[in-house]
N, C-alpha and C positions, 0 to 999 in steps of 0.2 A: 283692388279687391283681392282678398286672399283666398286660399283654398276652402276654408270653412264657409265663407260668405257665398262662394260659387256653389258649393254643395247644397247650402240652404236654399239658394235661389232655384236650383234644379229640382229639389225635392218639393218646393212649394208650388211649382208650375203645374197647372192643370192642362196636360197635353191633349185632352179630349174636348176642350172648349172650342166651339165653332169660330168665335172671334179670333182666338189665338191661331187657329189653323189658317184662317183667311189672311191674317197679317203675315204669317210665315210664308204662305204661298206667294203673296204679292211681293214681298222682299226677295224671295227666291227668283221670281220672274225678272225683277229689276236686276239682280245680280247676273243672271244668265244673259240678259240684254247688254249689260255693260261689257261682259267678257266677249260675247259674239260681235258686238259692234266694233270694239277696238281691234279684234282679230281681223275683221273685214277691212278696216282702214289700213292696217299694216300689210295685209295681203294685197290690197289694191295697189299700193305704192310699190311693193316689192315686184309685182308681176308686170306692171306697166311702166315702160321706160319714159313715157311722156309725163308721168306723174312724179318723176324723180327730180324735183326742183328743190331749191333751198327752203322755200316756204313749206313745202310738203314734208320735208325731212323734219322740220320743227313740229309739224302736226303728228308725224309718226313718233317723235320723241314724247309728245304729250299722250299719245295713244298707248305707248309702252308703259308710261307712268300710271295711267288710269287702269290699264290691264293689271298691273301689279297690285293696285288698290283693290280691284275686283276679285283677284285671286287670294290675296293675303289678308285683307281687312274686312271686306263686306260680309263674308260668311260668319265671322266672329261677332261683328257688330249686329248683324241680323239676329243671331242667337241671343245676344245680350238684350236687344230691344224686345224680343218676344218674351224672354223671361221676366223683364221688368214690367211688361204689360200684365202678365199673369200675376206677378207679385203685388201690383197695385190692386187688382181685382180681389185678391185673397185677404187684403188688410182690412 
């Protein structure tokens, strides 16, 4: 998607639509849960020496990867999903 298409999607979005706001809030809650949940897993293994096993280190590795997705990908994906939903409604 190039800059012109992105600008057209943003301008066509009806940011006052109740459905759009509900979808955006749900996706925002999911994103926050992903970030907080993975931070809790990492913190639990970091603070408890009993949890520092090889298996749990693999789980921490997965939590770090999922945390990066939650920080770097999900906000942009949510915005694209919301703008596509509004774009479909306007067509």
